[in-house]
One Martini backbone bead per residue (centre of mass of N, CA, C, O) as a GRO file, in nm:
protein
  354
    1MET     BB    1  -2.370  -0.825  -0.953
    2HIS     BB    2  -2.134  -0.606  -0.942
    3ARG     BB    3  -1.991  -0.405  -1.224
    4ARG     BB    4  -1.805  -0.238  -1.086
    5ARG     BB    5  -1.491  -0.102  -1.110
    6PHE     BB    6  -1.207  -0.191  -0.911
    7PHE     BB    7  -0.915   0.010  -0.894
    8SER     BB    8  -0.576   0.054  -0.799
    9PHE     BB    9  -0.540   0.175  -1.050
   10ALA     BB   10  -0.567   0.380  -1.333
   11VAL     BB   11  -0.864   0.474  -1.382
   12GLY     BB   12  -0.893   0.615  -1.705
   13LEU     BB   13  -0.599   0.597  -1.772
   14ALA     BB   14  -0.397   0.567  -2.046
   15VAL     BB   15  -0.136   0.608  -1.858
   16LEU     BB   16   0.073   0.517  -1.614
   17GLY     BB   17   0.294   0.687  -1.698
   18GLY     BB   18   0.488   0.969  -1.618
   19CYS     BB   19   0.627   1.332  -1.659
   20GLY     BB   20   0.647   1.553  -1.420
   21GLY     BB   21   0.983   1.616  -1.462
   22CYS     BB   22   1.003   1.736  -1.723
   23GLY     BB   23   1.272   1.962  -1.746
   24GLY     BB   24   1.436   1.912  -1.522
   25PRO     BB   25   1.690   1.858  -1.341
   26ASP     BB   26   1.960   1.646  -1.358
   27ARG     BB   27   2.024   1.716  -1.041
   28PRO     BB   28   1.802   1.731  -0.795
   29PHE     BB   29   2.026   1.670  -0.560
   30THR     BB   30   2.295   1.828  -0.372
   31GLY     BB   31   2.224   1.667  -0.118
   32GLY     BB   32   2.052   1.539   0.117
   33LEU     BB   33   1.840   1.243   0.194
   34THR     BB   34   1.514   1.161   0.340
   35LEU     BB   35   1.349   0.855   0.423
   36ILE     BB   36   1.018   0.799   0.522
   37VAL     BB   37   0.890   0.530   0.739
   38PRO     BB   38   0.581   0.374   0.862
   39ALA     BB   39   0.812   0.162   0.984
   40GLY     BB   40   0.999  -0.087   1.053
   41ARG     BB   41   1.264  -0.259   1.016
   42GLY     BB   42   1.175  -0.483   0.750
   43HIS     BB   43   0.895  -0.350   0.705
   44ASP     BB   44   0.709  -0.342   0.457
   45TRP     BB   45   0.861  -0.062   0.281
   46ASP     BB   46   1.158  -0.056   0.383
   47PRO     BB   47   1.318  -0.214   0.163
   48LEU     BB   48   1.251  -0.011  -0.060
   49ALA     BB   49   1.382   0.236   0.068
   50ARG     BB   50   1.671   0.110   0.075
   51GLY     BB   51   1.687   0.061  -0.228
   52MET     BB   52   1.648   0.352  -0.313
   53ALA     BB   53   1.890   0.470  -0.165
   54ALA     BB   54   2.105   0.311  -0.319
   55VAL     BB   55   2.035   0.413  -0.606
   56VAL     BB   56   2.056   0.716  -0.561
   57ASP     BB   57   2.359   0.703  -0.488
   58GLU     BB   58   2.467   0.548  -0.739
   59GLU     BB   59   2.339   0.777  -0.942
   60GLY     BB   60   2.374   1.071  -0.810
   61LEU     BB   61   2.091   1.214  -0.693
   62ALA     BB   62   2.252   1.223  -0.419
   63ARG     BB   63   2.479   1.250  -0.175
   64ALA     BB   64   2.285   1.136   0.072
   65THR     BB   65   2.100   0.850   0.202
   66THR     BB   66   1.830   0.811   0.435
   67VAL     BB   67   1.655   0.614   0.683
   68GLU     BB   68   1.338   0.677   0.852
   69ASN     BB   69   1.180   0.536   1.126
   70HIS     BB   70   0.806   0.488   1.197
   71PRO     BB   71   0.643   0.234   1.380
   72ASP     BB   72   0.347   0.371   1.451
   73GLY     BB   73   0.240   0.442   1.184
   74PRO     BB   74   0.022   0.636   0.989
   75ALA     BB   75  -0.090   0.777   1.273
   76GLY     BB   76   0.164   0.902   1.345
   77ASP     BB   77   0.481   1.086   1.286
   78ALA     BB   78   0.553   1.075   0.978
   79LEU     BB   79   0.416   1.329   0.866
   80ALA     BB   80   0.553   1.530   1.061
   81ALA     BB   81   0.852   1.454   0.966
   82LEU     BB   82   0.855   1.604   0.692
   83ALA     BB   83   0.931   1.895   0.815
   84GLY     BB   84   1.122   1.836   1.027
   85PRO     BB   85   1.299   1.983   1.236
   86PRO     BB   86   1.299   2.221   1.433
   87SER     BB   87   1.374   2.521   1.462
   88ARG     BB   88   1.589   2.712   1.572
   89GLU     BB   89   1.661   2.942   1.757
   90ARG     BB   90   1.592   3.255   1.806
   91SER     BB   91   1.657   3.560   1.692
   92ALA     BB   92   1.635   3.894   1.649
   93ARG     BB   93   1.560   3.816   1.329
   94GLY     BB   94   1.472   3.533   1.385
   95PRO     BB   95   1.453   3.245   1.242
   96PHE     BB   96   1.617   3.008   1.112
   97PRO     BB   97   1.658   2.887   0.819
   98ARG     BB   98   1.607   2.654   0.615
   99GLU     BB   99   1.715   2.436   0.418
  100PRO     BB  100   1.720   2.357   0.120
  101PHE     BB  101   1.569   2.096  -0.029
  102SER     BB  102   1.816   2.012  -0.217
  103ARG     BB  103   1.998   1.970   0.067
  104ALA     BB  104   1.730   1.871   0.275
  105GLY     BB  105   1.547   1.630   0.206
  106ARG     BB  106   1.200   1.508   0.259
  107LEU     BB  107   1.052   1.179   0.231
  108LEU     BB  108   0.761   0.981   0.177
  109LEU     BB  109   0.680   0.630   0.227
  110ALA     BB  110   0.359   0.528   0.099
  111GLY     BB  111   0.011   0.402   0.124
  112MET     BB  112  -0.283   0.265   0.195
  113PRO     BB  113  -0.252   0.277   0.508
  114ALA     BB  114  -0.235   0.588   0.511
  115VAL     BB  115  -0.500   0.650   0.375
  116ALA     BB  116  -0.682   0.489   0.572
  117GLY     BB  117  -0.583   0.613   0.839
  118ALA     BB  118  -0.690   0.899   0.783
  119GLU     BB  119  -0.988   0.818   0.760
  120ILE     BB  120  -1.023   0.682   1.039
  121ALA     BB  121  -0.908   0.946   1.198
  122ASP     BB  122  -1.026   1.206   1.066
  123THR     BB  123  -0.820   1.331   0.871
  124ALA     BB  124  -0.634   1.442   0.650
  125ALA     BB  125  -0.567   1.373   0.356
  126VAL     BB  126  -0.283   1.282   0.207
  127ALA     BB  127  -0.318   1.472  -0.046
  128ASP     BB  128  -0.348   1.733   0.160
  129SER     BB  129  -0.080   1.679   0.365
  130THR     BB  130   0.072   1.661   0.090
  131THR     BB  131   0.301   1.592  -0.188
  132PRO     BB  132   0.243   1.429  -0.456
  133LEU     BB  133   0.475   1.244  -0.675
  134ALA     BB  134   0.481   0.904  -0.665
  135ARG     BB  135   0.438   0.582  -0.806
  136LEU     BB  136   0.632   0.296  -0.785
  137ALA     BB  137   0.505   0.028  -0.634
  138GLY     BB  138   0.388  -0.320  -0.608
  139ASP     BB  139   0.169  -0.575  -0.436
  140TRP     BB  140   0.041  -0.859  -0.478
  141ALA     BB  141  -0.234  -1.063  -0.407
  142ALA     BB  142  -0.343  -1.339  -0.191
  143LEU     BB  143  -0.562  -1.621  -0.149
  144VAL     BB  144  -0.548  -1.844   0.133
  145VAL     BB  145  -0.524  -2.190   0.235
  146LEU     BB  146  -0.547  -2.486   0.347
  147PRO     BB  147  -0.524  -2.791   0.204
  148GLY     BB  148  -0.797  -2.901   0.384
  149SER     BB  149  -1.001  -2.716   0.296
  150ARG     BB  150  -1.340  -2.660   0.217
  151LEU     BB  151  -1.207  -2.454   0.025
  152ARG     BB  152  -1.143  -2.533  -0.312
  153SER     BB  153  -1.242  -2.245  -0.413
  154PHE     BB  154  -1.349  -1.936  -0.499
  155GLU     BB  155  -1.642  -2.022  -0.546
  156ASP     BB  156  -1.687  -2.118  -0.257
  157LEU     BB  157  -1.642  -1.847  -0.123
  158ALA     BB  158  -1.856  -1.684  -0.277
  159ALA     BB  159  -2.100  -1.856  -0.194
  160LEU     BB  160  -2.072  -1.810   0.112
  161LEU     BB  161  -2.092  -1.500   0.111
  162ARG     BB  162  -2.375  -1.485  -0.018
  163ARG     BB  163  -2.515  -1.660   0.206
  164ASP     BB  164  -2.280  -1.581   0.450
  165PRO     BB  165  -2.085  -1.321   0.525
  166GLY     BB  166  -2.028  -1.427   0.846
  167GLY     BB  167  -1.929  -1.747   0.804
  168LEU     BB  168  -1.637  -1.617   0.802
  169VAL     BB  169  -1.284  -1.571   0.866
  170MET     BB  170  -1.071  -1.320   0.774
  171GLY     BB  171  -0.732  -1.279   0.718
  172GLY     BB  172  -0.465  -1.035   0.811
  173ARG     BB  173  -0.377  -0.752   0.832
  174LEU     BB  174  -0.457  -0.481   0.955
  175GLU     BB  175  -0.706  -0.297   1.018
  176GLY     BB  176  -0.753  -0.093   0.730
  177GLY     BB  177  -0.582  -0.221   0.532
  178SER     BB  178  -0.511  -0.367   0.240
  179ASP     BB  179  -0.652  -0.641   0.296
  180HIS     BB  180  -0.922  -0.528   0.397
  181VAL     BB  181  -0.994  -0.361   0.150
  182LEU     BB  182  -0.995  -0.596  -0.048
  183TYR     BB  183  -1.222  -0.756   0.084
  184GLY     BB  184  -1.435  -0.536   0.040
  185MET     BB  185  -1.415  -0.530  -0.270
  186ILE     BB  186  -1.493  -0.820  -0.323
  187ALA     BB  187  -1.772  -0.806  -0.195
  188LYS     BB  188  -1.888  -0.584  -0.376
  189CYS     BB  189  -1.848  -0.745  -0.646
  190LEU     BB  190  -2.046  -0.984  -0.524
  191GLY     BB  191  -2.290  -0.840  -0.361
  192VAL     BB  192  -2.186  -0.790  -0.069
  193ASP     BB  193  -2.225  -0.707   0.260
  194ALA     BB  194  -1.959  -0.561   0.422
  195ARG     BB  195  -2.083  -0.526   0.716
  196LEU     BB  196  -2.083  -0.862   0.763
  197LEU     BB  197  -1.799  -0.901   0.789
  198GLN     BB  198  -1.514  -1.103   0.888
  199TYR     BB  199  -1.215  -0.965   1.051
  200ALA     BB  200  -0.864  -1.047   1.114
  201GLY     BB  201  -0.605  -0.872   1.256
  202TYR     BB  202  -0.243  -0.850   1.203
  203PRO     BB  203   0.081  -0.745   1.223
  204GLY     BB  204   0.138  -0.995   1.020
  205THR     BB  205   0.164  -1.253   0.807
  206ALA     BB  206   0.270  -1.466   1.009
  207ASP     BB  207   0.029  -1.433   1.204
  208ALA     BB  208  -0.189  -1.517   1.001
  209VAL     BB  209  -0.081  -1.800   0.946
  210GLU     BB  210  -0.108  -1.899   1.237
  211ALA     BB  211  -0.417  -1.858   1.251
  212LEU     BB  212  -0.479  -2.062   1.030
  213ARG     BB  213  -0.350  -2.312   1.171
  214ASP     BB  214  -0.536  -2.269   1.439
  215GLY     BB  215  -0.841  -2.188   1.330
  216ARG     BB  216  -0.920  -1.868   1.347
  217VAL     BB  217  -0.919  -1.888   1.033
  218ALA     BB  218  -1.010  -1.966   0.692
  219ALA     BB  219  -0.847  -1.720   0.564
  220ILE     BB  220  -0.598  -1.532   0.365
  221LEU     BB  221  -0.456  -1.214   0.313
  222GLY     BB  222  -0.173  -1.122   0.092
  223SER     BB  223   0.129  -1.137  -0.008
  224ALA     BB  224   0.233  -1.329  -0.261
  225ARG     BB  225   0.536  -1.341  -0.199
  226SER     BB  226   0.500  -1.454   0.103
  227PHE     BB  227   0.371  -1.748  -0.015
  228THR     BB  228   0.550  -1.912  -0.214
  229ARG     BB  229   0.696  -2.118  -0.031
  230GLU     BB  230   0.440  -2.249   0.096
  231ILE     BB  231   0.315  -2.333  -0.171
  232ALA     BB  232   0.550  -2.510  -0.279
  233ALA     BB  233   0.528  -2.702  -0.006
  234GLY     BB  234   0.201  -2.739   0.053
  235ARG     BB  235   0.094  -2.542   0.306
  236LEU     BB  236  -0.050  -2.377   0.080
  237ARG     BB  237  -0.360  -2.261  -0.088
  238PRO     BB  238  -0.457  -2.109  -0.370
  239LEU     BB  239  -0.744  -1.921  -0.507
  240VAL     BB  240  -0.631  -1.616  -0.559
  241VAL     BB  241  -0.549  -1.322  -0.751
  242SER     BB  242  -0.497  -0.952  -0.806
  243SER     BB  243  -0.397  -0.968  -1.082
  244ALA     BB  244  -0.406  -0.948  -1.425
  245ASP     BB  245  -0.208  -1.187  -1.409
  246ARG     BB  246  -0.060  -1.456  -1.367
  247LEU     BB  247   0.159  -1.597  -1.133
  248PRO     BB  248   0.453  -1.704  -1.069
  249GLY     BB  249   0.422  -1.998  -0.865
  250ILE     BB  250   0.091  -1.954  -0.888
  251ASP     BB  251  -0.189  -2.173  -0.891
  252ALA     BB  252  -0.400  -1.917  -0.988
  253PRO     BB  253  -0.646  -1.719  -1.038
  254THR     BB  254  -0.795  -1.440  -1.119
  255LEU     BB  255  -1.040  -1.226  -1.053
  256MET     BB  256  -1.118  -1.180  -1.348
  257GLU     BB  257  -1.169  -1.485  -1.408
  258MET     BB  258  -1.403  -1.474  -1.169
  259ASP     BB  259  -1.577  -1.210  -1.235
  260VAL     BB  260  -1.390  -0.994  -1.083
  261ARG     BB  261  -1.365  -0.647  -1.130
  262LEU     BB  262  -1.035  -0.675  -1.020
  263GLU     BB  263  -0.751  -0.478  -0.932
  264TYR     BB  264  -0.469  -0.521  -0.691
  265THR     BB  265  -0.237  -0.310  -0.508
  266ASP     BB  266   0.024  -0.266  -0.280
  267TRP     BB  267   0.122   0.045  -0.271
  268CYS     BB  268   0.400   0.281  -0.338
  269GLY     BB  269   0.477   0.614  -0.239
  270VAL     BB  270   0.571   0.959  -0.297
  271PHE     BB  271   0.620   1.225  -0.051
  272GLY     BB  272   0.583   1.557   0.030
  273PRO     BB  273   0.555   1.836   0.154
  274ARG     BB  274   0.298   2.055   0.149
  275ASP     BB  275   0.501   2.330   0.117
  276MET     BB  276   0.605   2.303  -0.157
  277SER     BB  277   0.766   2.415  -0.405
  278PRO     BB  278   0.772   2.402  -0.737
  279ASP     BB  279   1.076   2.340  -0.755
  280ASP     BB  280   1.083   2.108  -0.550
  281ARG     BB  281   0.880   1.930  -0.692
  282ASP     BB  282   1.041   1.897  -0.953
  283ARG     BB  283   1.286   1.766  -0.824
  284ALA     BB  284   1.141   1.519  -0.699
  285VAL     BB  285   1.017   1.410  -0.962
  286ALA     BB  286   1.286   1.380  -1.110
  287LEU     BB  287   1.396   1.166  -0.922
  288CYS     BB  288   1.175   0.954  -0.975
  289ASP     BB  289   1.220   0.934  -1.279
  290ALA     BB  290   1.518   0.843  -1.259
  291LEU     BB  291   1.471   0.592  -1.096
  292ASP     BB  292   1.273   0.438  -1.291
  293ALA     BB  293   1.501   0.450  -1.532
  294SER     BB  294   1.681   0.268  -1.379
  295PRO     BB  295   1.839  -0.031  -1.414
  296ARG     BB  296   1.887  -0.091  -1.116
  297TRP     BB  297   1.594  -0.065  -1.025
  298ARG     BB  298   1.465  -0.273  -1.218
  299ALA     BB  299   1.636  -0.512  -1.116
  300MET     BB  300   1.541  -0.498  -0.822
  301CYS     BB  301   1.241  -0.541  -0.868
  302GLU     BB  302   1.268  -0.815  -1.004
  303ALA     BB  303   1.423  -0.964  -0.770
  304ARG     BB  304   1.189  -0.872  -0.535
  305GLY     BB  305   0.886  -0.850  -0.661
  306TRP     BB  306   0.837  -0.565  -0.772
  307SER     BB  307   0.590  -0.373  -0.910
  308ARG     BB  308   0.585  -0.156  -1.164
  309VAL     BB  309   0.367   0.158  -1.113
  310TYR     BB  310   0.425   0.421  -1.265
  311LEU     BB  311   0.351   0.757  -1.129
  312SER     BB  312   0.346   1.115  -1.189
  313GLY     BB  313   0.251   1.391  -1.055
  314ASP     BB  314  -0.057   1.477  -1.160
  315ASP     BB  315  -0.138   1.186  -1.213
  316PHE     BB  316  -0.105   1.089  -0.923
  317ARG     BB  317  -0.297   1.283  -0.785
  318GLN     BB  318  -0.548   1.196  -0.940
  319TRP     BB  319  -0.541   0.898  -0.859
  320LEU     BB  320  -0.543   0.940  -0.547
  321THR     BB  321  -0.821   1.063  -0.529
  322GLY     BB  322  -0.972   0.811  -0.631
  323GLU     BB  323  -0.854   0.609  -0.424
  324THR     BB  324  -0.964   0.751  -0.173
  325ASP     BB  325  -1.262   0.724  -0.243
  326ARG     BB  326  -1.269   0.413  -0.254
  327ALA     BB  327  -1.167   0.365   0.033
  328ARG     BB  328  -1.392   0.516   0.179
  329ASP     BB  329  -1.626   0.338   0.084
  330VAL     BB  330  -1.521   0.073   0.207
  331LEU     BB  331  -1.483   0.166   0.502
  332ARG     BB  332  -1.778   0.228   0.542
  333ASP     BB  333  -1.885  -0.061   0.484
  334LEU     BB  334  -1.696  -0.184   0.722
  335GLY     BB  335  -1.720   0.022   0.978
  336LEU     BB  336  -1.444   0.233   1.014
  337LEU     BB  337  -1.595   0.480   1.047
  338LYS     BB  338  -1.714   0.698   1.280
  339ALA     BB  339  -2.024   0.684   1.174
  340PHE     BB  340  -1.960   0.376   1.225
  341ALA     BB  341  -2.027   0.063   1.352
  342THR     BB  342  -1.898  -0.212   1.477
  343THR     BB  343  -1.889  -0.544   1.569
  344CYS     BB  344  -1.656  -0.795   1.506
  345TRP     BB  345  -1.327  -0.840   1.562
  346GLY     BB  346  -1.033  -0.992   1.618
  347SER     BB  347  -1.064  -1.004   1.947
  348CYS     BB  348  -1.377  -1.158   1.917
  349VAL     BB  349  -1.292  -1.404   1.772
  350ARG     BB  350  -1.412  -1.774   1.792
  351ARG     BB  351  -1.397  -1.916   1.540
  352HIS     BB  352  -1.362  -2.239   1.373
  353TYR     BB  353  -1.148  -2.375   1.112
  354MET     BB  354  -1.059  -2.649   0.860
   0.00000   0.00000   0.00000
């Protein structure tokens, strides 16, 4: 078994929380703020963006906050939208200047799908094409099967993967996303050749659950929060969770308990435009610091099941660089980078499991 630790959190960092904006202005934004989300309304981290907007306005951290959705995904126009609308027509003296960032700021909320998407598309890494500001929250994952599955425990799954890595089809959200990356990390920790894995990606967790019930996949990975109701009703059975400690309402061990040295969260971070000035960066980090310190925000995270994994400023940038390297390694092993060919993914999977 590989003993290397794969952490989605800050491996080697002594402290999760940072204070990148310490000493910054008391009121970071004097004008409007736009939060850009590479997803449709109600999907992925859009609810978090809308919750953030509400708290920012309630705390008076900005005059008015709006959420702008770009449902084409991390490879779409969300990153380009960070720069804002094109400058107005040129005058004889040149283009009209943009409004100061503190009065018309634009921030991107994104996570692992954006990081992986940039790697798969062979474009600039997210850390290089934006200004990383803060990691806000995360969503623990669970691996679940149907109640009557032949996989009675995570040990059964691990034994099957070691014996025949392609012997089952794992389902989850889209290929190259958080669930797929986690599956690759689990395989690597088990000493399994990730190139041989079979994974079927679906637009959302509900689609993956339907595929599980139809017998198109043997198990699925996804947000533990999204499975709690089905687990409580006995319609899904959890085998393992990716958190450091066991999760309330889910009777399943952690990966660490199963001797898989891995903790993993589907995290969401805040990014600014690449060309932010130092003052603008300080203002934006100060806003994130104030948000994380807000009792309203902490109560909202608790109520909605978002795990606060706050890290800001240079600490977040350093962590993101390491996280990008780990994601690149896994994506390469999964055959999703351009230099490597894939075998058979979701559209050509035909095996059935009960």
